[in-house]
MISE-157133 format. One line per field, with one value per atom (N, C-alpha, C, CB): residue number from 1; residue in three letters; atom name; x negated, y negated, z negated. Coordinates in nm, 3 decimals. Glycine has a CB too. Layout:
// MISE-157133
resi = NUM | ...
resn = ala | ...
name = CA | ...
px = X | ...
py = Y | ...
pz = Z | ...
//
This chain:
// MISE-157133
resi = 1 | 1 | 1 | 1 | 2 | 2 | 2 | 2 | 3 | 3 | 3 | 3 | 4 | 4 | 4 | 4 | 5 | 5 | 5 | 5 | 6 | 6 | 6 | 6 | 7 | 7 | 7 | 7 | 8 | 8 | 8 | 8 | 9 | 9 | 9 | 9 | 10 | 10 | 10 | 10 | 11 | 11 | 11 | 11 | 12 | 12 | 12 | 12 | 13 | 13 | 13 | 13 | 14 | 14 | 14 | 14 | 15 | 15 | 15 | 15 | 16 | 16 | 16 | 16 | 17 | 17 | 17 | 17 | 18 | 18 | 18 | 18 | 19 | 19 | 19 | 19 | 20 | 20 | 20 | 20 | 21 | 21 | 21 | 21 | 22 | 22 | 22 | 22 | 23 | 23 | 23 | 23 | 24 | 24 | 24 | 24 | 25 | 25 | 25 | 25 | 26 | 26 | 26 | 26 | 27 | 27 | 27 | 27 | 28 | 28 | 28 | 28 | 29 | 29 | 29 | 29 | 30 | 30 | 30 | 30 | 31 | 31 | 31 | 31 | 32 | 32 | 32 | 32 | 33 | 33 | 33 | 33 | 34 | 34 | 34 | 34 | 35 | 35 | 35 | 35 | 36 | 36 | 36 | 36 | 37 | 37 | 37 | 37 | 38 | 38 | 38 | 38 | 39 | 39 | 39 | 39 | 40 | 40 | 40 | 40 | 41 | 41 | 41 | 41 | 42 | 42 | 42 | 42 | 43 | 43 | 43 | 43 | 44 | 44 | 44 | 44 | 45 | 45 | 45 | 45 | 46 | 46 | 46 | 46 | 47 | 47 | 47 | 47 | 48 | 48 | 48 | 48 | 49 | 49 | 49 | 49 | 50 | 50 | 50 | 50 | 51 | 51 | 51 | 51 | 52 | 52 | 52 | 52 | 53 | 53 | 53 | 53 | 54 | 54 | 54 | 54 | 55 | 55 | 55 | 55 | 56 | 56 | 56 | 56 | 57 | 57 | 57 | 57 | 58 | 58 | 58 | 58 | 59 | 59 | 59 | 59 | 60 | 60 | 60 | 60 | 61 | 61 | 61 | 61 | 62 | 62 | 62 | 62 | 63 | 63 | 63 | 63 | 64 | 64 | 64 | 64 | 65 | 65 | 65 | 65 | 66 | 66 | 66 | 66 | 67 | 67 | 67 | 67 | 68 | 68 | 68 | 68 | 69 | 69 | 69 | 69 | 70 | 70 | 70 | 70 | 71 | 71 | 71 | 71 | 72 | 72 | 72 | 72 | 73 | 73 | 73 | 73 | 74 | 74 | 74 | 74 | 75 | 75 | 75 | 75 | 76 | 76 | 76 | 76 | 77 | 77 | 77 | 77 | 78 | 78 | 78 | 78 | 79 | 79 | 79 | 79 | 80 | 80 | 80 | 80 | 81 | 81 | 81 | 81 | 82 | 82 | 82 | 82 | 83 | 83 | 83 | 83 | 84 | 84 | 84 | 84 | 85 | 85 | 85 | 85 | 86 | 86 | 86 | 86 | 87 | 87 | 87 | 87 | 88 | 88 | 88 | 88 | 89 | 89 | 89 | 89 | 90 | 90 | 90 | 90 | 91 | 91 | 91 | 91 | 92 | 92 | 92 | 92 | 93 | 93 | 93 | 93 | 94 | 94 | 94 | 94 | 95 | 95 | 95 | 95 | 96 | 96 | 96 | 96 | 97 | 97 | 97 | 97 | 98 | 98 | 98 | 98 | 99 | 99 | 99 | 99 | 100 | 100 | 100 | 100 | 101 | 101 | 101 | 101 | 102 | 102 | 102 | 102 | 103 | 103 | 103 | 103 | 104 | 104 | 104 | 104 | 105 | 105 | 105 | 105 | 106 | 106 | 106 | 106 | 107 | 107 | 107 | 107 | 108 | 108 | 108 | 108 | 109 | 109 | 109 | 109 | 110 | 110 | 110 | 110 | 111 | 111 | 111 | 111 | 112 | 112 | 112 | 112 | 113 | 113 | 113 | 113 | 114 | 114 | 114 | 114 | 115 | 115 | 115 | 115 | 116 | 116 | 116 | 116 | 117 | 117 | 117 | 117
resn = asp | asp | asp | asp | pro | pro | pro | pro | ala | ala | ala | ala | ala | ala | ala | ala | leu | leu | leu | leu | asn | asn | asn | asn | ile | ile | ile | ile | thr | thr | thr | thr | ser | ser | ser | ser | thr | thr | thr | thr | thr | thr | thr | thr | ala | ala | ala | ala | gly | gly | gly | gly | ser | ser | ser | ser | asp | asp | asp | asp | pro | pro | pro | pro | ala | ala | ala | ala | thr | thr | thr | thr | val | val | val | val | thr | thr | thr | thr | asp | asp | asp | asp | ala | ala | ala | ala | thr | thr | thr | thr | thr | thr | thr | thr | thr | thr | thr | thr | tyr | tyr | tyr | tyr | asn | asn | asn | asn | ile | ile | ile | ile | ser | ser | ser | ser | thr | thr | thr | thr | asn | asn | asn | asn | gln | gln | gln | gln | thr | thr | thr | thr | asn | asn | asn | asn | arg | arg | arg | arg | lys | lys | lys | lys | ile | ile | ile | ile | thr | thr | thr | thr | ala | ala | ala | ala | ala | ala | ala | ala | ile | ile | ile | ile | asn | asn | asn | asn | thr | thr | thr | thr | ala | ala | ala | ala | met | met | met | met | pro | pro | pro | pro | ser | ser | ser | ser | gly | gly | gly | gly | thr | thr | thr | thr | thr | thr | thr | thr | leu | leu | leu | leu | thr | thr | thr | thr | ile | ile | ile | ile | thr | thr | thr | thr | met | met | met | met | ala | ala | ala | ala | ala | ala | ala | ala | pro | pro | pro | pro | thr | thr | thr | thr | ser | ser | ser | ser | gly | gly | gly | gly | val | val | val | val | ser | ser | ser | ser | ala | ala | ala | ala | gly | gly | gly | gly | ala | ala | ala | ala | val | val | val | val | thr | thr | thr | thr | leu | leu | leu | leu | ser | ser | ser | ser | ala | ala | ala | ala | thr | thr | thr | thr | ala | ala | ala | ala | ala | ala | ala | ala | asp | asp | asp | asp | ala | ala | ala | ala | val | val | val | val | thr | thr | thr | thr | ser | ser | ser | ser | ile | ile | ile | ile | asp | asp | asp | asp | thr | thr | thr | thr | glu | glu | glu | glu | ala | ala | ala | ala | ala | ala | ala | ala | ser | ser | ser | ser | ser | ser | ser | ser | lys | lys | lys | lys | thr | thr | thr | thr | ile | ile | ile | ile | thr | thr | thr | thr | tyr | tyr | tyr | tyr | gly | gly | gly | gly | phe | phe | phe | phe | thr | thr | thr | thr | ala | ala | ala | ala | thr | thr | thr | thr | met | met | met | met | ala | ala | ala | ala | ala | ala | ala | ala | gly | gly | gly | gly | val | val | val | val | ile | ile | ile | ile | ser | ser | ser | ser | ser | ser | ser | ser | ala | ala | ala | ala | ser | ser | ser | ser | lys | lys | lys | lys | thr | thr | thr | thr | val | val | val | val | thr | thr | thr | thr | leu | leu | leu | leu | thr | thr | thr | thr | ile | ile | ile | ile | thr | thr | thr | thr | ala | ala | ala | ala | gly | gly | gly | gly
name = N | CA | C | CB | N | CA | C | CB | N | CA | C | CB | N | CA | C | CB | N | CA | C | CB | N | CA | C | CB | N | CA | C | CB | N | CA | C | CB | N | CA | C | CB | N | CA | C | CB | N | CA | C | CB | N | CA | C | CB | N | CA | C | CB | N | CA | C | CB | N | CA | C | CB | N | CA | C | CB | N | CA | C | CB | N | CA | C | CB | N | CA | C | CB | N | CA | C | CB | N | CA | C | CB | N | CA | C | CB | N | CA | C | CB | N | CA | C | CB | N | CA | C | CB | N | CA | C | CB | N | CA | C | CB | N | CA | C | CB | N | CA | C | CB | N | CA | C | CB | N | CA | C | CB | N | CA | C | CB | N | CA | C | CB | N | CA | C | CB | N | CA | C | CB | N | CA | C | CB | N | CA | C | CB | N | CA | C | CB | N | CA | C | CB | N | CA | C | CB | N | CA | C | CB | N | CA | C | CB | N | CA | C | CB | N | CA | C | CB | N | CA | C | CB | N | CA | C | CB | N | CA | C | CB | N | CA | C | CB | N | CA | C | CB | N | CA | C | CB | N | CA | C | CB | N | CA | C | CB | N | CA | C | CB | N | CA | C | CB | N | CA | C | CB | N | CA | C | CB | N | CA | C | CB | N | CA | C | CB | N | CA | C | CB | N | CA | C | CB | N | CA | C | CB | N | CA | C | CB | N | CA | C | CB | N | CA | C | CB | N | CA | C | CB | N | CA | C | CB | N | CA | C | CB | N | CA | C | CB | N | CA | C | CB | N | CA | C | CB | N | CA | C | CB | N | CA | C | CB | N | CA | C | CB | N | CA | C | CB | N | CA | C | CB | N | CA | C | CB | N | CA | C | CB | N | CA | C | CB | N | CA | C | CB | N | CA | C | CB | N | CA | C | CB | N | CA | C | CB | N | CA | C | CB | N | CA | C | CB | N | CA | C | CB | N | CA | C | CB | N | CA | C | CB | N | CA | C | CB | N | CA | C | CB | N | CA | C | CB | N | CA | C | CB | N | CA | C | CB | N | CA | C | CB | N | CA | C | CB | N | CA | C | CB | N | CA | C | CB | N | CA | C | CB | N | CA | C | CB | N | CA | C | CB | N | CA | C | CB | N | CA | C | CB | N | CA | C | CB | N | CA | C | CB | N | CA | C | CB | N | CA | C | CB | N | CA | C | CB | N | CA | C | CB | N | CA | C | CB | N | CA | C | CB | N | CA | C | CB | N | CA | C | CB | N | CA | C | CB | N | CA | C | CB | N | CA | C | CB | N | CA | C | CB | N | CA | C | CB | N | CA | C | CB
px = 6.313 | 6.189 | 6.075 | 6.186 | 5.962 | 5.854 | 5.775 | 5.764 | 5.693 | 5.613 | 5.501 | 5.557 | 5.441 | 5.330 | 5.216 | 5.280 | 5.145 | 5.035 | 4.915 | 5.045 | 4.840 | 4.724 | 4.598 | 4.743 | 4.497 | 4.362 | 4.284 | 4.290 | 4.248 | 4.185 | 4.036 | 4.246 | 3.976 | 3.838 | 3.797 | 3.798 | 3.669 | 3.606 | 3.468 | 3.605 | 3.403 | 3.265 | 3.184 | 3.237 | 3.078 | 2.987 | 2.944 | 2.855 | 2.956 | 2.913 | 3.018 | 2.790 | 3.135 | 3.237 | 3.364 | 3.263 | 3.442 | 3.575 | 3.664 | 3.636 | 3.757 | 3.849 | 3.929 | 3.943 | 3.980 | 4.072 | 4.206 | 4.086 | 4.287 | 4.417 | 4.507 | 4.471 | 4.596 | 4.697 | 4.830 | 4.701 | 4.918 | 5.041 | 5.152 | 5.036 | 5.274 | 5.397 | 5.498 | 5.446 | 5.559 | 5.665 | 5.793 | 5.618 | 5.827 | 5.947 | 6.071 | 5.917 | 6.050 | 6.159 | 6.224 | 6.116 | 6.359 | 6.433 | 6.526 | 6.512 | 6.572 | 6.670 | 6.775 | 6.606 | 6.890 | 7.003 | 7.033 | 7.131 | 7.077 | 7.111 | 7.234 | 6.997 | 7.318 | 7.444 | 7.464 | 7.578 | 7.470 | 7.497 | 7.583 | 7.365 | 7.672 | 7.758 | 7.708 | 7.904 | 7.589 | 7.531 | 7.412 | 7.480 | 7.374 | 7.262 | 7.141 | 7.296 | 7.021 | 6.900 | 6.878 | 6.901 | 6.878 | 6.850 | 6.705 | 6.944 | 6.657 | 6.524 | 6.529 | 6.411 | 6.434 | 6.414 | 6.287 | 6.416 | 6.297 | 6.162 | 6.144 | 6.157 | 6.014 | 5.979 | 5.883 | 5.920 | 5.902 | 5.816 | 5.806 | 5.865 | 5.705 | 5.702 | 5.713 | 5.575 | 5.743 | 5.778 | 5.661 | 5.844 | 5.541 | 5.423 | 5.297 | 5.404 | 5.198 | 5.076 | 5.008 | 4.969 | 4.936 | 4.859 | 4.727 | 4.831 | 4.671 | 4.544 | 4.436 | 4.506 | 4.332 | 4.223 | 4.158 | 4.117 | 4.133 | 4.069 | 4.161 | 3.966 | 4.290 | 4.393 | 4.492 | 4.470 | 4.550 | 4.649 | 4.762 | 4.584 | 4.879 | 5.004 | 5.060 | 5.114 | 5.090 | 5.149 | 5.282 | 5.058 | 5.366 | 5.494 | 5.499 | 5.629 | 5.545 | 5.569 | 5.709 | 5.459 | 5.791 | 5.933 | 5.962 | 6.028 | 6.013 | 6.061 | 6.180 | 6.100 | 6.184 | 6.285 | 6.406 | 6.225 | 6.522 | 6.641 | 6.631 | 6.771 | 6.710 | 6.709 | 6.683 | 6.835 | 6.757 | 6.744 | 6.632 | 6.868 | 6.570 | 6.468 | 6.324 | 6.479 | 6.233 | 6.087 | 6.015 | 6.028 | 5.944 | 5.867 | 5.747 | 5.820 | 5.711 | 5.587 | 5.466 | 5.596 | 5.482 | 5.367 | 5.343 | 5.241 | 5.223 | 5.184 | 5.176 | 5.056 | 5.260 | 5.263 | 5.217 | 5.397 | 5.119 | 5.073 | 5.172 | 4.947 | 5.212 | 5.313 | 5.250 | 5.387 | 5.333 | 5.288 | 5.421 | 5.190 | 5.405 | 5.532 | 5.603 | 5.496 | 5.535 | 5.593 | 5.652 | 5.486 | 5.780 | 5.838 | 5.768 | 5.981 | 5.750 | 5.693 | 5.788 | 5.566 | 5.783 | 5.868 | 5.818 | 5.863 | 5.910 | 5.877 | 5.944 | 5.921 | 6.068 | 6.138 | 6.207 | 6.244 | 6.191 | 6.257 | 6.340 | 6.151 | 6.414 | 6.496 | 6.609 | 6.399 | 6.668 | 6.767 | 6.905 | 6.768 | 6.975 | 7.110 | 7.219 | 7.122 | 7.347 | 7.456 | 7.424 | 7.581 | 7.429 | 7.383 | 7.411 | 7.230 | 7.426 | 7.424 | 7.331 | 7.558 | 7.239 | 7.136 | 7.105 | 7.005 | 7.073 | 7.048 | 6.924 | 7.163 | 6.876 | 6.755 | 6.632 | 6.785 | 6.610 | 6.490 | 6.377 | 6.514 | 6.263 | 6.148 | 6.078 | 6.042 | 6.043 | 5.957 | 5.835 | 6.028 | 5.714 | 5.591 | 5.515 | 5.507 | 5.480 | 5.397 | 5.253 | 5.449 | 5.160 | 5.017 | 4.957 | 4.947 | 4.860 | 4.786 | 4.641 | 4.824 | 4.566 | 4.421 | 4.355 | 4.387 | 4.239 | 4.153 | 4.010 | 4.164 | 3.939 | 3.800 | 3.717 | 3.758 | 3.592 | 3.508 | 3.503 | 3.364 | 3.513 | 3.514 | 3.635 | 3.517 | 3.733 | 3.856 | 3.833 | 3.972 | 3.729 | 3.713 | 3.817 | 3.684 | 3.826 | 3.936 | 4.055 | 3.892 | 4.164 | 4.295 | 4.397 | 4.353 | 4.459 | 4.572 | 4.688 | 4.620 | 4.758 | 4.882 | 4.980 | 4.943 | 5.048 | 5.151 | 5.260 | 5.085 | 5.375 | 5.491 | 5.516 | 5.617 | 5.566 | 5.605 | 5.742 | 5.514 | 5.826 | 5.956 | 5.951 | 6.053 | 5.989 | 5.988 | 6.135 | 5.938 | 6.143 | 6.269 | 6.279 | 6.284 | 6.379 | 6.404 | 6.525 | 6.425 | 6.519 | 6.619 | 6.647 | 6.586 | 6.778 | 6.824 | 6.853 | 6.958 | 6.794 | 6.818 | 6.830 | 6.712 | 6.865 | 6.862 | 6.718 | 6.926 | 6.699 | 6.557 | 6.530 | 6.527
py = 4.976 | 4.929 | 4.998 | 4.956 | 4.928 | 4.994 | 5.083 | 4.891 | 5.170 | 5.254 | 5.171 | 5.380 | 5.216 | 5.148 | 5.126 | 5.227 | 5.020 | 4.994 | 5.002 | 4.860 | 5.112 | 5.141 | 5.147 | 5.269 | 5.078 | 5.091 | 5.176 | 4.950 | 5.296 | 5.393 | 5.406 | 5.524 | 5.369 | 5.379 | 5.297 | 5.516 | 5.279 | 5.197 | 5.242 | 5.046 | 5.201 | 5.225 | 5.125 | 5.212 | 5.174 | 5.086 | 4.965 | 5.169 | 4.847 | 4.722 | 4.664 | 4.751 | 4.733 | 4.682 | 4.653 | 4.778 | 4.552 | 4.527 | 4.656 | 4.396 | 4.683 | 4.792 | 4.758 | 4.816 | 4.871 | 4.853 | 4.809 | 4.981 | 4.740 | 4.700 | 4.827 | 4.584 | 4.832 | 4.941 | 4.884 | 5.009 | 4.957 | 4.903 | 5.000 | 4.870 | 4.953 | 5.031 | 4.961 | 5.045 | 5.051 | 5.000 | 5.080 | 5.010 | 5.120 | 5.199 | 5.115 | 5.294 | 4.985 | 4.903 | 4.837 | 4.802 | 4.822 | 4.760 | 4.653 | 4.865 | 4.565 | 4.461 | 4.455 | 4.319 | 4.408 | 4.373 | 4.225 | 4.454 | 4.168 | 4.023 | 4.008 | 3.930 | 3.917 | 3.879 | 3.726 | 3.970 | 3.652 | 3.504 | 3.454 | 3.422 | 3.362 | 3.304 | 3.166 | 3.305 | 3.132 | 2.995 | 3.006 | 2.937 | 2.892 | 2.884 | 2.825 | 2.804 | 2.846 | 2.789 | 2.821 | 2.641 | 2.943 | 2.998 | 3.044 | 3.111 | 3.056 | 3.118 | 3.206 | 3.009 | 3.298 | 3.377 | 3.336 | 3.533 | 3.293 | 3.265 | 3.377 | 3.115 | 3.396 | 3.493 | 3.438 | 3.614 | 3.478 | 3.438 | 3.551 | 3.303 | 3.549 | 3.639 | 3.561 | 3.724 | 3.637 | 3.572 | 3.515 | 3.671 | 3.574 | 3.524 | 3.540 | 3.601 | 3.464 | 3.466 | 3.604 | 3.353 | 3.629 | 3.751 | 3.724 | 3.796 | 3.834 | 3.832 | 3.776 | 3.977 | 3.707 | 3.652 | 3.761 | 3.586 | 3.737 | 3.828 | 3.931 | 3.897 | 3.909 | 3.999 | 3.923 | 4.081 | 3.989 | 3.926 | 4.028 | 3.876 | 3.986 | 4.060 | 3.991 | 4.062 | 4.063 | 4.009 | 4.072 | 4.024 | 4.006 | 4.070 | 4.033 | 4.018 | 4.132 | 4.116 | 4.172 | 4.192 | 4.078 | 4.117 | 4.117 | 4.028 | 4.232 | 4.247 | 4.151 | 4.394 | 4.075 | 3.970 | 4.039 | 3.843 | 3.983 | 4.023 | 3.973 | 3.967 | 4.013 | 3.979 | 3.831 | 4.020 | 3.741 | 3.600 | 3.534 | 3.535 | 3.604 | 3.547 | 3.562 | 3.610 | 3.492 | 3.503 | 3.537 | 3.368 | 3.650 | 3.690 | 3.598 | 3.843 | 3.560 | 3.481 | 3.573 | 3.388 | 3.704 | 3.798 | 3.816 | 3.750 | 3.853 | 3.870 | 3.742 | 3.939 | 3.729 | 3.607 | 3.636 | 3.545 | 3.560 | 3.579 | 3.533 | 3.510 | 3.616 | 3.587 | 3.513 | 3.716 | 3.412 | 3.339 | 3.300 | 3.203 | 3.221 | 3.171 | 3.058 | 3.110 | 3.008 | 2.907 | 2.981 | 2.800 | 2.957 | 3.021 | 2.988 | 2.983 | 3.084 | 3.074 | 3.125 | 3.147 | 3.075 | 3.122 | 3.264 | 3.018 | 3.360 | 3.493 | 3.516 | 3.603 | 3.469 | 3.488 | 3.344 | 3.614 | 3.296 | 3.166 | 3.182 | 3.051 | 3.072 | 3.063 | 3.177 | 3.076 | 3.208 | 3.300 | 3.235 | 3.364 | 3.282 | 3.231 | 3.328 | 3.202 | 3.297 | 3.383 | 3.517 | 3.340 | 3.612 | 3.752 | 3.840 | 3.758 | 3.965 | 4.077 | 4.177 | 4.139 | 4.208 | 4.315 | 4.400 | 4.254 | 4.525 | 4.611 | 4.691 | 4.700 | 4.745 | 4.831 | 4.767 | 4.962 | 4.637 | 4.569 | 4.599 | 4.411 | 4.633 | 4.683 | 4.570 | 4.762 | 4.596 | 4.507 | 4.582 | 4.462 | 4.520 | 4.589 | 4.508 | 4.609 | 4.565 | 4.500 | 4.547 | 4.535 | 4.453 | 4.484 | 4.430 | 4.414 | 4.505 | 4.470 | 4.481 | 4.564 | 4.369 | 4.362 | 4.309 | 4.266 | 4.360 | 4.312 | 4.302 | 4.399 | 4.201 | 4.192 | 4.261 | 4.042 | 4.280 | 4.345 | 4.257 | 4.376 | 4.127 | 4.031 | 4.052 | 3.888 | 4.112 | 4.131 | 4.230 | 4.182 | 4.320 | 4.421 | 4.505 | 4.367 | 4.569 | 4.660 | 4.578 | 4.755 | 4.599 | 4.532 | 4.622 | 4.472 | 4.574 | 4.651 | 4.662 | 4.582 | 4.767 | 4.792 | 4.680 | 4.938 | 4.628 | 4.522 | 4.535 | 4.378 | 4.485 | 4.481 | 4.334 | 4.544 | 4.316 | 4.176 | 4.184 | 4.123 | 4.086 | 4.074 | 3.978 | 4.026 | 4.030 | 3.950 | 3.900 | 4.040 | 3.766 | 3.700 | 3.663 | 3.574 | 3.707 | 3.670 | 3.576 | 3.791 | 3.461 | 3.366 | 3.324 | 3.254 | 3.316 | 3.263 | 3.115 | 3.342 | 3.029 | 2.891 | 2.824 | 2.829 | 2.706 | 2.626 | 2.614 | 2.482 | 2.633 | 2.636 | 2.515 | 2.765
pz = -1.548 | -1.610 | -1.540 | -1.763 | -1.520 | -1.458 | -1.559 | -1.393 | -1.509 | -1.600 | -1.656 | -1.528 | -1.767 | -1.828 | -1.724 | -1.949 | -1.724 | -1.635 | -1.719 | -1.561 | -1.708 | -1.788 | -1.704 | -1.862 | -1.746 | -1.686 | -1.783 | -1.661 | -1.741 | -1.830 | -1.814 | -1.809 | -1.696 | -1.675 | -1.562 | -1.656 | -1.550 | -1.441 | -1.420 | -1.474 | -1.311 | -1.281 | -1.363 | -1.128 | -1.423 | -1.508 | -1.425 | -1.559 | -1.481 | -1.406 | -1.312 | -1.325 | -1.298 | -1.207 | -1.277 | -1.098 | -1.225 | -1.275 | -1.246 | -1.205 | -1.331 | -1.305 | -1.180 | -1.426 | -1.119 | -1.007 | -1.059 | -0.926 | -0.975 | -1.015 | -1.010 | -0.922 | -1.110 | -1.117 | -1.083 | -1.259 | -1.010 | -0.968 | -1.001 | -0.823 | -0.994 | -1.007 | -0.922 | -1.157 | -0.839 | -0.744 | -0.764 | -0.593 | -0.877 | -0.905 | -0.942 | -1.018 | -0.965 | -0.997 | -0.875 | -1.092 | -0.879 | -0.770 | -0.824 | -0.692 | -0.735 | -0.781 | -0.679 | -0.801 | -0.712 | -0.621 | -0.629 | -0.657 | -0.519 | -0.524 | -0.445 | -0.469 | -0.495 | -0.420 | -0.450 | -0.470 | -0.343 | -0.359 | -0.246 | -0.362 | -0.275 | -0.176 | -0.152 | -0.218 | -0.189 | -0.177 | -0.075 | -0.323 | -0.018 | 0.068 | -0.003 | 0.187 | 0.050 | -0.001 | -0.148 | 0.020 | -0.183 | -0.313 | -0.322 | -0.342 | -0.444 | -0.464 | -0.588 | -0.478 | -0.597 | -0.724 | -0.778 | -0.703 | -0.911 | -0.978 | -1.082 | -1.051 | -1.117 | -1.217 | -1.320 | -1.152 | -1.448 | -1.549 | -1.661 | -1.605 | -1.746 | -1.853 | -1.986 | -1.846 | -2.088 | -2.221 | -2.294 | -2.313 | -2.277 | -2.344 | -2.251 | -2.481 | -2.282 | -2.190 | -2.195 | -2.231 | -2.083 | -2.077 | -2.155 | -1.924 | -2.204 | -2.274 | -2.176 | -2.327 | -2.236 | -2.155 | -2.068 | -2.246 | -1.944 | -1.856 | -1.787 | -1.931 | -1.811 | -1.745 | -1.662 | -1.850 | -1.564 | -1.479 | -1.454 | -1.344 | -1.464 | -1.425 | -1.302 | -1.543 | -1.195 | -1.079 | -1.050 | -0.965 | -0.972 | -0.925 | -0.778 | -1.008 | -0.700 | -0.555 | -0.534 | -0.465 | -0.484 | -0.461 | -0.322 | -0.529 | -0.268 | -0.135 | -0.114 | -0.108 | -0.009 | 0.009 | 0.083 | 0.094 | 0.046 | 0.122 | 0.268 | 0.054 | 0.362 | 0.499 | 0.525 | 0.558 | 0.454 | 0.476 | 0.400 | 0.442 | 0.310 | 0.221 | 0.272 | 0.087 | 0.202 | 0.229 | 0.098 | 0.291 | 0.095 | -0.027 | -0.039 | -0.020 | -0.162 | -0.178 | -0.190 | -0.301 | -0.171 | -0.195 | -0.337 | -0.131 | -0.373 | -0.511 | -0.588 | -0.518 | -0.688 | -0.768 | -0.899 | -0.775 | -0.955 | -1.091 | -1.188 | -1.113 | -1.289 | -1.378 | -1.500 | -1.417 | -1.543 | -1.669 | -1.737 | -1.636 | -1.845 | -1.915 | -1.830 | -2.064 | -1.729 | -1.639 | -1.521 | -1.591 | -1.486 | -1.374 | -1.238 | -1.368 | -1.154 | -1.025 | -0.918 | -1.022 | -0.804 | -0.692 | -0.650 | -0.568 | -0.648 | -0.599 | -0.463 | -0.702 | -0.439 | -0.318 | -0.289 | -0.333 | -0.171 | -0.134 | -0.007 | -0.112 | 0.024 | 0.149 | 0.156 | 0.277 | 0.043 | 0.042 | 0.080 | -0.089 | 0.178 | 0.209 | 0.167 | 0.359 | 0.202 | 0.168 | 0.207 | 0.228 | 0.103 | 0.132 | 0.012 | 0.167 | 0.039 | -0.059 | -0.016 | -0.077 | -0.108 | -0.077 | -0.194 | -0.027 | -0.178 | -0.288 | -0.266 | -0.312 | -0.380 | -0.383 | -0.317 | -0.314 | -0.344 | -0.294 | -0.394 | -0.277 | -0.341 | -0.431 | -0.502 | -0.347 | -0.618 | -0.706 | -0.737 | -0.840 | -0.708 | -0.736 | -0.840 | -0.608 | -0.949 | -1.054 | -1.036 | -1.200 | -1.062 | -1.050 | -1.186 | -0.915 | -1.233 | -1.357 | -1.324 | -1.480 | -1.353 | -1.325 | -1.455 | -1.196 | -1.481 | -1.587 | -1.546 | -1.705 | -1.603 | -1.569 | -1.683 | -1.547 | -1.661 | -1.769 | -1.885 | -1.723 | -1.866 | -1.978 | -2.075 | -1.922 | -2.022 | -2.104 | -2.219 | -2.016 | -2.197 | -2.302 | -2.326 | -2.419 | -2.443 | -2.485 | -2.530 | -2.600 | -2.471 | -2.501 | -2.559 | -2.379 | -2.664 | -2.729 | -2.631 | -2.863 | -2.642 | -2.565 | -2.605 | -2.594 | -2.506 | -2.525 | -2.416 | -2.519 | -2.448 | -2.359 | -2.320 | -2.428 | -2.201 | -2.148 | -2.103 | -2.029 | -2.123 | -2.069 | -1.949 | -2.176 | -1.831 | -1.706 | -1.689 | -1.576 | -1.670 | -1.645 | -1.494 | -1.736 | -1.424 | -1.291 | -1.287 | -1.205 | -1.224 | -1.216 | -1.074 | -1.298 | -1.039 | -0.903 | -0.921 | -0.846 | -0.849 | -0.856 | -0.718 | -0.935 | -0.712 | -0.587 | -0.543 | -0.606 | -0.411 | -0.364 | -0.280 | -0.283
//
């Protein structure tokens, strides 16, 4: 599990800086070709906030870069062929605008799914 992503301060009149956590990893093993990993969260983010995921791709795959998470699954890694890989880094990013105001602490469940690509 990643650490809590907390925005604690910002410069007056500016949007807060994005906070990130890259302590989470994943392993993948597939004996199929043309697979992809999709990512989604269980509930929508509060207005004015964004949660992103960046997944390091295994050797045969292609990372989509920073993907905005929502309740609708989005491609995070594509073009995965027969492979086994471990300790691939997952980076989460949290951004808020000034318009978001003060937001109560909340948890999100991230679901990663391997499907045909």
